[in-house]
C-alpha angles and dihedrals in degrees: 000000000000115000123219115250105252086198098057127178086031133060116233121216128174134202116183103314098335116097122196130198114206125194111196101173101064095181089233095181094056090055093042089057085064096042095260124121095231091228127141092277092055090048089050088051094054092043093047096049092044089052091048089059101035107030114356091175089072092065091067088059105048141062125209117225121241095227120120099191093056137014123242135177121189131195142152085226106082090182092059088051091051092051089053091049092052091051093051092045091062093067108013100094097038109079096203092049089046092051090049090053092048090048091049104041108024098093133124 
């Protein structure tokens, strides 16, 4: 029996006590419509600003990856990663909602 991925749209991997969420489909075109590349740095910007508004305590528990061709977040706190995955899942598959999040949170 195949189990649903509780971290959708991310993939979760773990090595020792460090867990990593990886997002492979970066939805480039949604970001490009707002003059962003849609790379890992742009996703980090959206997630960081969203967390600053919704749950800034999580930022102390996570580390953003440095990759540009994908987006990664690492943490020893698996619950913090799950909360981020749930936030992103609310808008990830809906182009209009994704663009709203980009417009709201993709700010330097």
